[in-house]
PDB file of N, CA, C and O in Angstrom:
ATOM      1  N   UNK A   1     -51.497 -50.853  13.646  1.00  0.00           N
ATOM      2  CA  UNK A   1     -52.792 -50.866  14.281  1.00  0.00           C
ATOM      3  C   UNK A   1     -53.868 -50.964  13.208  1.00  0.00           C
ATOM      4  O   UNK A   1     -53.799 -50.276  12.189  1.00  0.00           O
ATOM      5  N   UNK A   2     -54.858 -51.814  13.436  1.00  0.00           N
ATOM      6  CA  UNK A   2     -55.937 -51.983  12.480  1.00  0.00           C
ATOM      7  C   UNK A   2     -56.873 -50.779  12.504  1.00  0.00           C
ATOM      8  O   UNK A   2     -57.041 -50.126  13.534  1.00  0.00           O
ATOM      9  N   UNK A   3     -57.476 -50.497  11.359  1.00  0.00           N
ATOM     10  CA  UNK A   3     -58.401 -49.380  11.260  1.00  0.00           C
ATOM     11  C   UNK A   3     -59.811 -49.828  11.617  1.00  0.00           C
ATOM     12  O   UNK A   3     -60.313 -50.825  11.098  1.00  0.00           O
ATOM     13  N   UNK A   4     -60.440 -49.072  12.512  1.00  0.00           N
ATOM     14  CA  UNK A   4     -61.829 -49.302  12.901  1.00  0.00           C
ATOM     15  C   UNK A   4     -62.491 -47.934  12.964  1.00  0.00           C
ATOM     16  O   UNK A   4     -61.984 -47.023  13.618  1.00  0.00           O
ATOM     17  N   UNK A   5     -63.634 -47.789  12.278  1.00  0.00           N
ATOM     18  CA  UNK A   5     -64.359 -46.519  12.304  1.00  0.00           C
ATOM     19  C   UNK A   5     -65.193 -46.457  13.579  1.00  0.00           C
ATOM     20  O   UNK A   5     -65.944 -47.381  13.890  1.00  0.00           O
ATOM     21  N   UNK A   6     -65.051 -45.361  14.307  1.00  0.00           N
ATOM     22  CA  UNK A   6     -65.811 -45.199  15.537  1.00  0.00           C
ATOM     23  C   UNK A   6     -66.609 -43.910  15.467  1.00  0.00           C
ATOM     24  O   UNK A   6     -66.075 -42.823  15.687  1.00  0.00           O
ATOM     25  N   UNK A   7     -67.884 -44.041  15.160  1.00  0.00           N
ATOM     26  CA  UNK A   7     -68.842 -42.941  15.185  1.00  0.00           C
ATOM     27  C   UNK A   7     -68.334 -41.646  14.559  1.00  0.00           C
ATOM     28  O   UNK A   7     -68.130 -40.641  15.241  1.00  0.00           O
ATOM     29  N   UNK A   8     -68.138 -41.696  13.264  1.00  0.00           N
ATOM     30  CA  UNK A   8     -67.700 -40.520  12.514  1.00  0.00           C
ATOM     31  C   UNK A   8     -68.900 -39.654  12.144  1.00  0.00           C
ATOM     32  O   UNK A   8     -69.555 -39.933  11.140  1.00  0.00           O
ATOM     33  N   UNK A   9     -69.203 -38.641  12.895  1.00  0.00           N
ATOM     34  CA  UNK A   9     -70.291 -37.693  12.650  1.00  0.00           C
ATOM     35  C   UNK A   9     -71.402 -38.283  11.780  1.00  0.00           C
ATOM     36  O   UNK A   9     -71.455 -38.012  10.580  1.00  0.00           O
ATOM     37  N   UNK A  10     -72.273 -39.073  12.362  1.00  0.00           N
ATOM     38  CA  UNK A  10     -73.335 -39.728  11.592  1.00  0.00           C
ATOM     39  C   UNK A  10     -74.355 -38.734  11.053  1.00  0.00           C
ATOM     40  O   UNK A  10     -74.584 -37.673  11.634  1.00  0.00           O
ATOM     41  N   UNK A  11     -74.951 -39.101   9.943  1.00  0.00           N
ATOM     42  CA  UNK A  11     -76.013 -38.282   9.372  1.00  0.00           C
ATOM     43  C   UNK A  11     -77.226 -38.293  10.304  1.00  0.00           C
ATOM     44  O   UNK A  11     -77.942 -37.297  10.415  1.00  0.00           O
ATOM     45  N   UNK A  12     -77.448 -39.411  10.962  1.00  0.00           N
ATOM     46  CA  UNK A  12     -78.563 -39.499  11.900  1.00  0.00           C
ATOM     47  C   UNK A  12     -78.246 -40.521  12.985  1.00  0.00           C
ATOM     48  O   UNK A  12     -77.453 -41.443  12.795  1.00  0.00           O
ATOM     49  N   UNK A  13     -78.884 -40.324  14.109  1.00  0.00           N
ATOM     50  CA  UNK A  13     -78.742 -41.233  15.235  1.00  0.00           C
ATOM     51  C   UNK A  13     -80.147 -41.599  15.670  1.00  0.00           C
ATOM     52  O   UNK A  13     -80.968 -40.718  15.923  1.00  0.00           O
ATOM     53  N   UNK A  14     -80.430 -42.886  15.759  1.00  0.00           N
ATOM     54  CA  UNK A  14     -81.755 -43.308  16.205  1.00  0.00           C
ATOM     55  C   UNK A  14     -81.614 -44.076  17.511  1.00  0.00           C
ATOM     56  O   UNK A  14     -80.559 -44.635  17.810  1.00  0.00           O
ATOM     57  N   UNK A  15     -82.694 -44.092  18.280  1.00  0.00           N
ATOM     58  CA  UNK A  15     -82.662 -44.788  19.563  1.00  0.00           C
ATOM     59  C   UNK A  15     -84.023 -45.381  19.854  1.00  0.00           C
ATOM     60  O   UNK A  15     -85.047 -44.954  19.320  1.00  0.00           O
ATOM     61  N   UNK A  16     -84.000 -46.375  20.715  1.00  0.00           N
ATOM     62  CA  UNK A  16     -85.228 -47.015  21.182  1.00  0.00           C
ATOM     63  C   UNK A  16     -84.971 -47.473  22.605  1.00  0.00           C
ATOM     64  O   UNK A  16     -83.900 -47.994  22.915  1.00  0.00           O
ATOM     65  N   UNK A  17     -85.959 -47.277  23.471  1.00  0.00           N
ATOM     66  CA  UNK A  17     -85.837 -47.731  24.849  1.00  0.00           C
ATOM     67  C   UNK A  17     -86.899 -48.783  25.094  1.00  0.00           C
ATOM     68  O   UNK A  17     -88.086 -48.529  24.889  1.00  0.00           O
ATOM     69  N   UNK A  18     -86.482 -49.966  25.532  1.00  0.00           N
ATOM     70  CA  UNK A  18     -87.389 -51.052  25.878  1.00  0.00           C
ATOM     71  C   UNK A  18     -87.594 -50.993  27.384  1.00  0.00           C
ATOM     72  O   UNK A  18     -86.744 -51.436  28.157  1.00  0.00           O
ATOM     73  N   UNK A  19     -88.740 -50.439  27.794  1.00  0.00           N
ATOM     74  CA  UNK A  19     -89.000 -50.236  29.215  1.00  0.00           C
ATOM     75  C   UNK A  19     -89.079 -51.552  29.984  1.00  0.00           C
ATOM     76  O   UNK A  19     -88.577 -51.653  31.103  1.00  0.00           O
ATOM     77  N   UNK A  20     -89.703 -52.545  29.388  1.00  0.00           N
ATOM     78  CA  UNK A  20     -89.848 -53.844  30.066  1.00  0.00           C
ATOM     79  C   UNK A  20     -88.495 -54.498  30.319  1.00  0.00           C
ATOM     80  O   UNK A  20     -88.259 -55.043  31.397  1.00  0.00           O
ATOM     81  N   UNK A  21     -87.610 -54.445  29.333  1.00  0.00           N
ATOM     82  CA  UNK A  21     -86.286 -55.057  29.464  1.00  0.00           C
ATOM     83  C   UNK A  21     -85.270 -54.086  30.080  1.00  0.00           C
ATOM     84  O   UNK A  21     -84.166 -54.492  30.441  1.00  0.00           O
ATOM     85  N   UNK A  22     -85.643 -52.801  30.201  1.00  0.00           N
ATOM     86  CA  UNK A  22     -84.757 -51.751  30.709  1.00  0.00           C
ATOM     87  C   UNK A  22     -83.455 -51.700  29.906  1.00  0.00           C
ATOM     88  O   UNK A  22     -82.351 -51.777  30.445  1.00  0.00           O
ATOM     89  N   UNK A  23     -83.645 -51.564  28.577  1.00  0.00           N
ATOM     90  CA  UNK A  23     -82.487 -51.517  27.679  1.00  0.00           C
ATOM     91  C   UNK A  23     -82.638 -50.351  26.713  1.00  0.00           C
ATOM     92  O   UNK A  23     -83.713 -50.118  26.161  1.00  0.00           O
ATOM     93  N   UNK A  24     -81.540 -49.623  26.518  1.00  0.00           N
ATOM     94  CA  UNK A  24     -81.499 -48.530  25.561  1.00  0.00           C
ATOM     95  C   UNK A  24     -80.678 -48.978  24.358  1.00  0.00           C
ATOM     96  O   UNK A  24     -79.562 -49.476  24.500  1.00  0.00           O
ATOM     97  N   UNK A  25     -81.256 -48.790  23.167  1.00  0.00           N
ATOM     98  CA  UNK A  25     -80.580 -49.148  21.931  1.00  0.00           C
ATOM     99  C   UNK A  25     -80.284 -47.864  21.160  1.00  0.00           C
ATOM    100  O   UNK A  25     -81.199 -47.094  20.869  1.00  0.00           O
ATOM    101  N   UNK A  26     -79.033 -47.628  20.831  1.00  0.00           N
ATOM    102  CA  UNK A  26     -78.622 -46.477  20.021  1.00  0.00           C
ATOM    103  C   UNK A  26     -78.049 -47.003  18.712  1.00  0.00           C
ATOM    104  O   UNK A  26     -77.240 -47.931  18.709  1.00  0.00           O
ATOM    105  N   UNK A  27     -78.472 -46.405  17.598  1.00  0.00           N
ATOM    106  CA  UNK A  27     -77.980 -46.852  16.291  1.00  0.00           C
ATOM    107  C   UNK A  27     -77.523 -45.648  15.475  1.00  0.00           C
ATOM    108  O   UNK A  27     -78.180 -44.607  15.469  1.00  0.00           O
ATOM    109  N   UNK A  28     -76.409 -45.795  14.797  1.00  0.00           N
ATOM    110  CA  UNK A  28     -75.937 -44.793  13.861  1.00  0.00           C
ATOM    111  C   UNK A  28     -76.696 -45.054  12.569  1.00  0.00           C
ATOM    112  O   UNK A  28     -76.521 -46.096  11.938  1.00  0.00           O
ATOM    113  N   UNK A  29     -77.533 -44.111  12.182  1.00  0.00           N
ATOM    114  CA  UNK A  29     -78.396 -44.322  11.028  1.00  0.00           C
ATOM    115  C   UNK A  29     -79.504 -45.290  11.409  1.00  0.00           C
ATOM    116  O   UNK A  29     -79.871 -45.391  12.580  1.00  0.00           O
ATOM    117  N   UNK A  30     -80.026 -45.989  10.441  1.00  0.00           N
ATOM    118  CA  UNK A  30     -81.069 -46.978  10.702  1.00  0.00           C
ATOM    119  C   UNK A  30     -80.444 -48.239  11.294  1.00  0.00           C
ATOM    120  O   UNK A  30     -79.361 -48.651  10.879  1.00  0.00           O
ATOM    121  N   UNK A  31     -81.129 -48.855  12.267  1.00  0.00           N
ATOM    122  CA  UNK A  31     -80.594 -50.105  12.834  1.00  0.00           C
ATOM    123  C   UNK A  31     -80.394 -51.157  11.740  1.00  0.00           C
ATOM    124  O   UNK A  31     -81.204 -51.274  10.820  1.00  0.00           O
ATOM    125  N   UNK A  32     -79.317 -51.907  11.855  1.00  0.00           N
ATOM    126  CA  UNK A  32     -79.025 -52.976  10.888  1.00  0.00           C
ATOM    127  C   UNK A  32     -78.299 -54.107  11.604  1.00  0.00           C
ATOM    128  O   UNK A  32     -77.796 -53.924  12.713  1.00  0.00           O
ATOM    129  N   UNK A  33     -78.244 -55.268  10.977  1.00  0.00           N
ATOM    130  CA  UNK A  33     -77.575 -56.403  11.619  1.00  0.00           C
ATOM    131  C   UNK A  33     -76.125 -56.089  11.957  1.00  0.00           C
ATOM    132  O   UNK A  33     -75.426 -55.399  11.215  1.00  0.00           O
ATOM    133  N   UNK A  34     -75.697 -56.614  13.096  1.00  0.00           N
ATOM    134  CA  UNK A  34     -74.329 -56.373  13.552  1.00  0.00           C
ATOM    135  C   UNK A  34     -73.945 -57.436  14.562  1.00  0.00           C
ATOM    136  O   UNK A  34     -74.781 -58.214  15.020  1.00  0.00           O
ATOM    137  N   UNK A  35     -72.668 -57.455  14.900  1.00  0.00           N
ATOM    138  CA  UNK A  35     -72.182 -58.317  15.968  1.00  0.00           C
ATOM    139  C   UNK A  35     -72.161 -57.509  17.251  1.00  0.00           C
ATOM    140  O   UNK A  35     -71.831 -56.323  17.240  1.00  0.00           O
ATOM    141  N   UNK A  36     -72.512 -58.147  18.352  1.00  0.00           N
ATOM    142  CA  UNK A  36     -72.444 -57.488  19.647  1.00  0.00           C
ATOM    143  C   UNK A  36     -71.125 -57.819  20.330  1.00  0.00           C
ATOM    144  O   UNK A  36     -70.720 -58.979  20.399  1.00  0.00           O
ATOM    145  N   UNK A  37     -70.456 -56.778  20.837  1.00  0.00           N
ATOM    146  CA  UNK A  37     -69.199 -56.952  21.556  1.00  0.00           C
ATOM    147  C   UNK A  37     -69.399 -56.370  22.951  1.00  0.00           C
ATOM    148  O   UNK A  37     -69.542 -55.157  23.107  1.00  0.00           O
ATOM    149  N   UNK A  38     -69.411 -57.234  23.964  1.00  0.00           N
ATOM    150  CA  UNK A  38     -69.600 -56.785  25.338  1.00  0.00           C
ATOM    151  C   UNK A  38     -68.341 -56.047  25.782  1.00  0.00           C
ATOM    152  O   UNK A  38     -67.276 -56.650  25.915  1.00  0.00           O
ATOM    153  N   UNK A  39     -68.468 -54.737  26.012  1.00  0.00           N
ATOM    154  CA  UNK A  39     -67.301 -53.964  26.423  1.00  0.00           C
ATOM    155  C   UNK A  39     -67.315 -53.697  27.928  1.00  0.00           C
ATOM    156  O   UNK A  39     -66.534 -52.890  28.432  1.00  0.00           O
ATOM    157  N   UNK A  40     -68.201 -54.376  28.630  1.00  0.00           N
ATOM    158  CA  UNK A  40     -68.217 -54.307  30.089  1.00  0.00           C
ATOM    159  C   UNK A  40     -69.229 -53.325  30.650  1.00  0.00           C
ATOM    160  O   UNK A  40     -69.712 -52.430  29.956  1.00  0.00           O
ATOM    161  N   UNK A  41     -69.535 -53.519  31.923  1.00  0.00           N
ATOM    162  CA  UNK A  41     -70.427 -52.639  32.667  1.00  0.00           C
ATOM    163  C   UNK A  41     -71.795 -52.491  32.020  1.00  0.00           C
ATOM    164  O   UNK A  41     -72.407 -51.426  32.108  1.00  0.00           O
ATOM    165  N   UNK A  42     -72.281 -53.543  31.371  1.00  0.00           N
ATOM    166  CA  UNK A  42     -73.619 -53.514  30.785  1.00  0.00           C
ATOM    167  C   UNK A  42     -73.724 -52.766  29.473  1.00  0.00           C
ATOM    168  O   UNK A  42     -74.823 -52.394  29.062  1.00  0.00           O
ATOM    169  N   UNK A  43     -72.606 -52.539  28.808  1.00  0.00           N
ATOM    170  CA  UNK A  43     -72.615 -51.853  27.513  1.00  0.00           C
ATOM    171  C   UNK A  43     -72.160 -52.835  26.438  1.00  0.00           C
ATOM    172  O   UNK A  43     -71.101 -53.455  26.537  1.00  0.00           O
ATOM    173  N   UNK A  44     -72.995 -52.954  25.409  1.00  0.00           N
ATOM    174  CA  UNK A  44     -72.681 -53.827  24.280  1.00  0.00           C
ATOM    175  C   UNK A  44     -72.502 -52.943  23.052  1.00  0.00           C
ATOM    176  O   UNK A  44     -73.410 -52.208  22.664  1.00  0.00           O
ATOM    177  N   UNK A  45     -71.337 -53.021  22.454  1.00  0.00           N
ATOM    178  CA  UNK A  45     -71.027 -52.263  21.259  1.00  0.00           C
ATOM    179  C   UNK A  45     -71.540 -53.043  20.058  1.00  0.00           C
ATOM    180  O   UNK A  45     -71.297 -54.246  19.957  1.00  0.00           O
ATOM    181  N   UNK A  46     -72.240 -52.386  19.152  1.00  0.00           N
ATOM    182  CA  UNK A  46     -72.743 -53.025  17.940  1.00  0.00           C
ATOM    183  C   UNK A  46     -71.749 -52.715  16.831  1.00  0.00           C
ATOM    184  O   UNK A  46     -71.465 -51.550  16.556  1.00  0.00           O
ATOM    185  N   UNK A  47     -71.217 -53.761  16.192  1.00  0.00           N
ATOM    186  CA  UNK A  47     -70.099 -53.630  15.261  1.00  0.00           C
ATOM    187  C   UNK A  47     -70.399 -54.348  13.957  1.00  0.00           C
ATOM    188  O   UNK A  47     -70.834 -55.499  13.960  1.00  0.00           O
ATOM    189  N   UNK A  48     -70.164 -53.662  12.833  1.00  0.00           N
ATOM    190  CA  UNK A  48     -70.300 -54.262  11.507  1.00  0.00           C
ATOM    191  C   UNK A  48     -68.915 -54.745  11.088  1.00  0.00           C
ATOM    192  O   UNK A  48     -68.066 -53.931  10.724  1.00  0.00           O
ATOM    193  N   UNK A  49     -68.669 -56.070  11.134  1.00  0.00           N
ATOM    194  CA  UNK A  49     -67.335 -56.584  10.842  1.00  0.00           C
ATOM    195  C   UNK A  49     -66.911 -56.413   9.384  1.00  0.00           C
ATOM    196  O   UNK A  49     -65.718 -56.293   9.103  1.00  0.00           O
ATOM    197  N   UNK A  50     -67.855 -56.400   8.465  1.00  0.00           N
ATOM    198  CA  UNK A  50     -67.504 -56.239   7.053  1.00  0.00           C
ATOM    199  C   UNK A  50     -66.997 -54.835   6.763  1.00  0.00           C
ATOM    200  O   UNK A  50     -66.021 -54.660   6.033  1.00  0.00           O
ATOM    201  N   UNK A  51     -67.663 -53.830   7.340  1.00  0.00           N
ATOM    202  CA  UNK A  51     -67.258 -52.438   7.114  1.00  0.00           C
ATOM    203  C   UNK A  51     -66.285 -51.940   8.180  1.00  0.00           C
ATOM    204  O   UNK A  51     -65.732 -50.845   8.075  1.00  0.00           O
ATOM    205  N   UNK A  52     -66.086 -52.768   9.213  1.00  0.00           N
ATOM    206  CA  UNK A  52     -65.168 -52.460  10.321  1.00  0.00           C
ATOM    207  C   UNK A  52     -65.515 -51.122  10.975  1.00  0.00           C
ATOM    208  O   UNK A  52     -64.679 -50.231  11.126  1.00  0.00           O
ATOM    209  N   UNK A  53     -66.813 -51.028  11.359  1.00  0.00           N
ATOM    210  CA  UNK A  53     -67.237 -49.787  11.983  1.00  0.00           C
ATOM    211  C   UNK A  53     -68.259 -50.036  13.080  1.00  0.00           C
ATOM    212  O   UNK A  53     -69.029 -50.996  13.042  1.00  0.00           O
ATOM    213  N   UNK A  54     -68.240 -49.147  14.051  1.00  0.00           N
ATOM    214  CA  UNK A  54     -69.222 -49.162  15.123  1.00  0.00           C
ATOM    215  C   UNK A  54     -70.521 -48.617  14.558  1.00  0.00           C
ATOM    216  O   UNK A  54     -70.537 -47.551  13.943  1.00  0.00           O
ATOM    217  N   UNK A  55     -71.616 -49.348  14.765  1.00  0.00           N
ATOM    218  CA  UNK A  55     -72.899 -48.874  14.248  1.00  0.00           C
ATOM    219  C   UNK A  55     -73.927 -48.664  15.352  1.00  0.00           C
ATOM    220  O   UNK A  55     -75.071 -48.308  15.069  1.00  0.00           O
ATOM    221  N   UNK A  56     -73.535 -48.879  16.604  1.00  0.00           N
ATOM    222  CA  UNK A  56     -74.471 -48.606  17.681  1.00  0.00           C
ATOM    223  C   UNK A  56     -73.991 -49.128  19.019  1.00  0.00           C
ATOM    224  O   UNK A  56     -72.922 -49.726  19.141  1.00  0.00           O
ATOM    225  N   UNK A  57     -74.823 -48.876  20.020  1.00  0.00           N
ATOM    226  CA  UNK A  57     -74.563 -49.322  21.391  1.00  0.00           C
ATOM    227  C   UNK A  57     -75.865 -49.797  22.009  1.00  0.00           C
ATOM    228  O   UNK A  57     -76.944 -49.316  21.664  1.00  0.00           O
ATOM    229  N   UNK A  58     -75.753 -50.733  22.913  1.00  0.00           N
ATOM    230  CA  UNK A  58     -76.881 -51.167  23.730  1.00  0.00           C
ATOM    231  C   UNK A  58     -76.452 -50.995  25.181  1.00  0.00           C
ATOM    232  O   UNK A  58     -75.386 -51.457  25.588  1.00  0.00           O
ATOM    233  N   UNK A  59     -77.306 -50.320  25.956  1.00  0.00           N
ATOM    234  CA  UNK A  59     -77.024 -50.127  27.376  1.00  0.00           C
ATOM    235  C   UNK A  59     -78.037 -50.962  28.156  1.00  0.00           C
ATOM    236  O   UNK A  59     -79.242 -50.721  28.086  1.00  0.00           O
ATOM    237  N   UNK A  60     -77.536 -51.937  28.892  1.00  0.00           N
ATOM    238  CA  UNK A  60     -78.373 -52.849  29.661  1.00  0.00           C
ATOM    239  C   UNK A  60     -78.619 -52.261  31.052  1.00  0.00           C
ATOM    240  O   UNK A  60     -77.688 -51.817  31.725  1.00  0.00           O
ATOM    241  N   UNK A  61     -79.881 -52.266  31.468  1.00  0.00           N
ATOM    242  CA  UNK A  61     -80.227 -51.806  32.813  1.00  0.00           C
ATOM    243  C   UNK A  61     -80.106 -50.301  32.996  1.00  0.00           C
ATOM    244  O   UNK A  61     -79.647 -49.839  34.041  1.00  0.00           O
ATOM    245  N   UNK A  62     -80.511 -49.534  31.997  1.00  0.00           N
ATOM    246  CA  UNK A  62     -80.350 -48.082  32.051  1.00  0.00           C
ATOM    247  C   UNK A  62     -81.084 -47.463  33.246  1.00  0.00           C
ATOM    248  O   UNK A  62     -80.482 -46.706  34.007  1.00  0.00           O
ATOM    249  N   UNK A  63     -82.354 -47.768  33.420  1.00  0.00           N
ATOM    250  CA  UNK A  63     -83.121 -47.194  34.521  1.00  0.00           C
ATOM    251  C   UNK A  63     -82.536 -47.600  35.864  1.00  0.00           C
ATOM    252  O   UNK A  63     -82.380 -46.764  36.753  1.00  0.00           O
ATOM    253  N   UNK A  64     -82.217 -48.863  36.015  1.00  0.00           N
ATOM    254  CA  UNK A  64     -81.650 -49.360  37.268  1.00  0.00           C
ATOM    255  C   UNK A  64     -80.336 -48.644  37.583  1.00  0.00           C
ATOM    256  O   UNK A  64     -80.082 -48.311  38.741  1.00  0.00           O
ATOM    257  N   UNK A  65     -79.512 -48.404  36.587  1.00  0.00           N
ATOM    258  CA  UNK A  65     -78.238 -47.707  36.790  1.00  0.00           C
ATOM    259  C   UNK A  65     -78.478 -46.265  37.227  1.00  0.00           C
ATOM    260  O   UNK A  65     -77.815 -45.761  38.134  1.00  0.00           O
ATOM    261  N   UNK A  66     -79.437 -45.609  36.568  1.00  0.00           N
ATOM    262  CA  UNK A  66     -79.741 -44.230  36.901  1.00  0.00           C
ATOM    263  C   UNK A  66     -80.247 -44.119  38.340  1.00  0.00           C
ATOM    264  O   UNK A  66     -79.788 -43.264  39.097  1.00  0.00           O
ATOM    265  N   UNK A  67     -81.190 -44.980  38.715  1.00  0.00           N
ATOM    266  CA  UNK A  67     -81.727 -44.938  40.075  1.00  0.00           C
ATOM    267  C   UNK A  67     -80.640 -45.203  41.121  1.00  0.00           C
ATOM    268  O   UNK A  67     -80.599 -44.553  42.166  1.00  0.00           O
ATOM    269  N   UNK A  68     -79.769 -46.161  40.826  1.00  0.00           N
ATOM    270  CA  UNK A  68     -78.668 -46.462  41.750  1.00  0.00           C
ATOM    271  C   UNK A  68     -77.741 -45.266  41.901  1.00  0.00           C
ATOM    272  O   UNK A  68     -77.308 -44.936  43.005  1.00  0.00           O
ATOM    273  N   UNK A  69     -77.443 -44.623  40.784  1.00  0.00           N
ATOM    274  CA  UNK A  69     -76.575 -43.450  40.812  1.00  0.00           C
ATOM    275  C   UNK A  69     -77.205 -42.300  41.595  1.00  0.00           C
ATOM    276  O   UNK A  69     -76.522 -41.614  42.356  1.00  0.00           O
ATOM    277  N   UNK A  70     -78.494 -42.093  41.406  1.00  0.00           N
ATOM    278  CA  UNK A  70     -79.188 -41.023  42.113  1.00  0.00           C
ATOM    279  C   UNK A  70     -79.238 -41.280  43.618  1.00  0.00           C
ATOM    280  O   UNK A  70     -79.095 -40.352  44.415  1.00  0.00           O
ATOM    281  N   UNK A  71     -79.442 -42.547  44.006  1.00  0.00           N
ATOM    282  CA  UNK A  71     -79.482 -42.901  45.425  1.00  0.00           C
ATOM    283  C   UNK A  71     -78.119 -42.679  46.095  1.00  0.00           C
ATOM    284  O   UNK A  71     -78.043 -42.265  47.253  1.00  0.00           O
ATOM    285  N   UNK A  72     -77.053 -42.959  45.352  1.00  0.00           N
ATOM    286  CA  UNK A  72     -75.717 -42.814  45.929  1.00  0.00           C
ATOM    287  C   UNK A  72     -75.352 -41.351  46.147  1.00  0.00           C
ATOM    288  O   UNK A  72     -74.433 -41.055  46.910  1.00  0.00           O
ATOM    289  N   UNK A  73     -76.056 -40.431  45.491  1.00  0.00           N
ATOM    290  CA  UNK A  73     -75.791 -38.997  45.639  1.00  0.00           C
ATOM    291  C   UNK A  73     -76.578 -38.393  46.807  1.00  0.00           C
ATOM    292  O   UNK A  73     -76.306 -37.267  47.223  1.00  0.00           O
ATOM    293  N   UNK A  74     -77.546 -39.137  47.331  1.00  0.00           N
ATOM    294  CA  UNK A  74     -78.353 -38.636  48.468  1.00  0.00           C
ATOM    295  C   UNK A  74     -77.595 -38.657  49.748  1.00  0.00           C
ATOM    296  O   UNK A  74     -78.128 -38.271  50.788  1.00  0.00           O
TER     297      UNK A  74
END
C-alpha cells in the first residue's frame, strides 16, 4: 500500500468561507497550491502530490446542505 499523509496533527488549521459561492475552504497550515480530488458528495480533497499529503478540503454548498439537513429534522 502506498503511503499518503492524512492530516497529521497540524500546527495550524485555517479556513475561509465564500458566502456568495457557498463554499468552505479548510487548509492545513497556510493555503498553498494543490490538486483537487473530488471524493464525492460535494467534498474536494486538496492534495500535494509531491509530498503525498492531504493539505485541505473544500466543501461545496455548505449552507445549502445545512439548511436541507435542518429541514429534514423538522
